[in-house]
C-alpha distance (Angstrom), angle and dihedral (degrees) to the residues before:
residue distance angle dihedral
M1 . . .
N2 3.80 . .
S3 3.81 89.7 .
L4 3.81 90.8 52.2
K5 3.79 91.0 49.3
K6 3.82 91.5 49.0
N7 3.80 91.8 49.9
F8 3.80 90.9 48.5
N9 3.81 91.0 51.0
R10 3.80 89.6 48.7
F11 3.79 89.0 50.4
L12 3.81 91.0 52.8
I13 3.80 90.9 49.7
M14 3.81 91.9 48.8
L15 3.81 91.1 46.7
K16 3.80 90.2 52.9
I17 3.82 91.0 49.5
E18 3.81 92.1 48.0
M19 3.79 90.2 49.0
L20 3.80 92.3 51.6
L21 3.81 90.5 49.5
A22 3.81 91.2 48.1
F23 3.80 92.0 51.7
R24 3.81 90.2 46.9
H25 3.81 92.9 53.9
G26 3.80 94.1 37.2
D27 3.83 98.0 -162.8
M28 3.80 96.5 121.3
I29 3.80 92.0 42.2
L30 3.80 90.4 54.9
F31 3.80 102.8 36.6
G32 3.81 99.7 27.3
I33 3.81 101.6 41.7
V34 3.81 114.6 8.8
M35 3.80 95.5 43.4
P36 3.84 98.8 52.2
V37 3.81 92.7 43.6
S38 3.83 89.2 50.0
I39 3.81 91.0 48.4
M40 3.80 90.0 51.6
M41 3.79 90.8 50.6
L42 3.81 91.2 48.8
I43 3.82 92.7 49.7
G44 3.78 90.4 49.2
A45 3.81 92.1 48.1
I46 3.81 94.7 53.2
G47 3.83 98.3 33.9
D48 3.79 140.2 36.2
S49 3.82 134.1 -103.9
K50 3.82 90.3 -82.0
T51 3.81 90.8 55.8
V52 3.80 90.2 48.2
A53 3.81 91.6 51.9
E54 3.81 92.2 47.4
N55 3.80 92.6 53.2
F56 3.80 100.1 33.4
A57 3.82 97.2 91.8
G58 3.78 92.9 51.3
V59 3.79 95.4 47.4
A60 3.81 91.3 45.5
S61 3.80 88.8 57.1
V62 3.82 94.1 57.7
G63 3.81 90.2 86.9
I64 3.81 90.6 52.3
C65 3.80 90.5 49.2
A66 3.81 93.9 48.8
A67 3.80 95.3 45.2
G68 3.80 97.4 41.0
L69 3.79 101.3 39.4
M70 3.81 100.7 32.7
G71 3.81 112.2 13.5
I72 3.81 100.3 50.2
P73 3.82 101.8 38.0
L74 3.81 96.2 41.2
T75 3.80 93.4 47.2
V76 3.80 93.2 48.8
A77 3.82 92.7 43.8
S78 3.80 90.5 49.2
Y79 3.80 92.2 50.7
R80 3.79 91.3 48.2
H81 3.82 91.9 47.1
E82 3.82 91.6 50.4
K83 3.85 91.2 47.5
I84 3.80 90.5 -117.6
L85 3.81 92.9 129.4
K86 3.80 90.3 50.9
R87 3.79 92.4 50.0
F88 3.79 91.9 50.7
Q89 3.80 89.2 61.6
A90 3.81 88.0 68.2
T91 3.82 94.2 51.0
P92 3.83 133.7 73.0
V93 3.82 87.3 -108.4
S94 3.80 105.4 79.1
P95 3.83 121.0 -142.8
L96 3.81 86.8 -116.7
I97 3.81 91.0 64.5
L98 3.80 88.5 51.5
L99 3.82 90.9 51.9
V100 3.80 91.4 48.3
S101 3.81 91.4 50.5
I102 3.83 91.2 49.5
T103 3.81 90.7 50.5
A104 3.81 92.6 45.7
L105 3.79 92.1 51.7
Q106 3.81 93.5 47.7
T107 3.81 88.8 47.8
L108 3.79 89.5 52.1
F109 3.80 90.6 50.5
A110 3.82 91.0 51.6
W111 3.81 91.6 49.0
V112 3.79 93.5 47.9
S113 3.80 88.6 49.1
G114 3.80 92.2 49.1
V115 3.80 92.9 47.6
G116 3.80 91.6 46.7
V117 3.81 91.8 52.1
Y118 3.81 91.0 46.9
L119 3.82 94.3 49.2
T120 3.80 89.9 48.9
A121 3.81 92.7 49.5
R122 3.81 94.0 42.0
F123 3.79 103.4 44.4
M124 3.79 101.7 27.4
F125 3.80 99.4 39.8
G126 3.80 105.9 18.8
M127 3.81 99.2 -115.9
S128 3.82 117.9 160.8
L129 3.80 133.3 -166.4
E130 3.79 101.7 -116.6
G131 3.80 91.4 -174.4
G132 3.79 92.5 55.0
G133 3.77 132.6 -103.1
W134 3.81 97.4 -93.2
R135 3.78 95.1 55.2
Y136 3.78 91.1 47.4
M137 3.82 93.7 48.6
M138 3.80 93.1 47.8
T139 3.81 90.4 48.7
F140 3.80 90.9 47.9
V141 3.82 91.7 52.9
F142 3.82 91.5 46.4
V143 3.82 92.5 50.9
Q144 3.79 89.4 46.7
F145 3.81 91.1 51.0
S146 3.81 91.9 50.9
I147 3.82 96.7 45.4
Y148 3.80 92.2 46.8
S149 3.80 88.5 58.6
I150 3.80 88.6 66.6
G151 3.79 90.3 51.3
F152 3.79 91.4 51.8
L153 3.79 90.1 47.4
I154 3.81 90.3 55.1
A155 3.80 90.5 45.8
A156 3.81 90.8 51.4
L157 3.80 98.9 45.1
V158 3.81 104.7 35.9
P159 3.83 110.1 83.6
D160 3.81 102.9 -157.1
I161 3.79 142.7 19.9
K162 3.82 96.0 -104.6
K163 3.79 92.9 55.8
A164 3.81 89.8 41.9
N165 3.80 90.5 55.9
M166 3.79 91.4 49.9
V167 3.82 94.7 47.3
C168 3.80 92.9 45.2
V169 3.80 91.6 52.0
I170 3.82 91.1 48.8
V171 3.82 91.6 50.0
Y172 3.82 101.2 33.8
F173 3.80 105.4 48.7
P174 3.83 99.0 47.6
M175 3.81 89.7 50.2
L176 3.80 91.8 44.7
F177 3.81 94.8 52.2
L178 3.82 104.5 27.8
S179 3.81 104.8 37.2
G180 3.80 96.7 68.2
A181 3.81 95.0 -97.8
T182 3.81 96.3 116.0
V183 3.82 107.0 -3.2
P184 3.84 110.6 51.7
Y185 3.80 110.1 -105.7
N186 3.82 94.1 -139.2
I187 3.83 94.0 60.8
L188 3.80 93.8 54.1
P189 3.83 116.8 104.2
R190 3.79 113.9 -97.8
G191 3.80 93.3 -109.6
V192 3.80 91.2 51.7
Q193 3.81 90.0 48.8
V194 3.80 90.3 55.0
F195 3.81 89.4 51.5
S196 3.81 91.2 44.6
D197 3.80 91.3 54.0
L198 3.81 87.9 67.9
F199 3.81 90.3 67.3
P200 3.83 117.1 93.6
L201 3.81 89.3 -141.8
T202 3.82 90.7 58.3
Q203 3.79 90.4 56.5
G204 3.78 90.2 45.3
I205 3.80 92.0 52.1
K206 3.80 90.2 50.1
M207 3.81 88.4 53.9
L208 3.80 90.4 49.4
R209 3.80 90.5 48.8
G210 3.80 89.6 52.0
A211 3.81 88.7 52.6
V212 3.82 91.0 49.6
Y213 3.81 92.9 52.9
G214 3.80 96.3 35.1
L215 3.80 93.9 -121.1
E216 3.79 121.6 173.4
F217 3.79 111.8 -80.1
D218 3.83 92.5 -134.2
G219 3.80 91.5 86.2
D220 3.80 90.6 53.2
I221 3.80 96.4 53.4
P222 3.85 94.3 88.9
R223 3.83 89.8 46.2
F224 3.79 91.3 48.4
A225 3.81 91.1 49.7
L226 3.81 92.8 46.5
L227 3.81 94.9 49.3
T228 3.80 91.2 44.8
I229 3.80 91.2 53.7
I230 3.81 91.9 46.2
A231 3.80 91.4 49.5
F232 3.82 93.5 46.1
V233 3.81 93.6 49.6
A234 3.82 93.9 42.4
Y235 3.81 94.6 48.7
L236 3.81 91.2 45.1
I237 3.81 92.9 51.7
S238 3.81 90.0 44.4
I239 3.80 91.6 54.9
K240 3.80 93.0 46.0
T241 3.82 96.8 46.5
F242 3.83 104.2 31.5
R243 3.81 114.2 127.4
W244 3.79 125.7 -162.2
E245 3.81 91.6 -155.4
């Protein structure tokens, strides 16, 4: 019991440190929170409540995309590159606690982003969640869980920070711009839509959109199965291949 309490206190300390570092650098604040809220405000300013509802799910997923495909893998790769993970193995604070604190902070960023986008859409432009809040929140957490698996896979497989930056850019920007997160999916050319459907985030956004409109869950079953398989395989490979140094 005392050991559990000590580890929890260490986790809280590490989380505080990670939060201070994140605020100092400011990348997640800008790209994970400010940017999606600003996009939602822009969409609402140039469209109507129907346009806001159509694009809400995609914009709300920007925080997930930024945290899962940039925040987690780049932070872990940076700590490995700088030998920080290795040094933690010689301290009372295990590297695992550091990883948990990184994940918790990135999760918090994604939630704050999602809530900020929702409050903007709801109180500035009158959007409502026709499918109910609980279904939307559960879908949001599921999509987050599945997208984060890709981030952990990158963190596990990529050996250094330079390669991590390159891989994250290759994975992050196509999903950000072609999955419906920033550019509306329905205005993309048909060929681009077919390509976009290969992205896990695209399927996740479609699930979120179904939760927004309260659509029947039957159409989401294949998406749910696909994202579950991707997450299971990605997390499994991450665990098997992860290196502390």
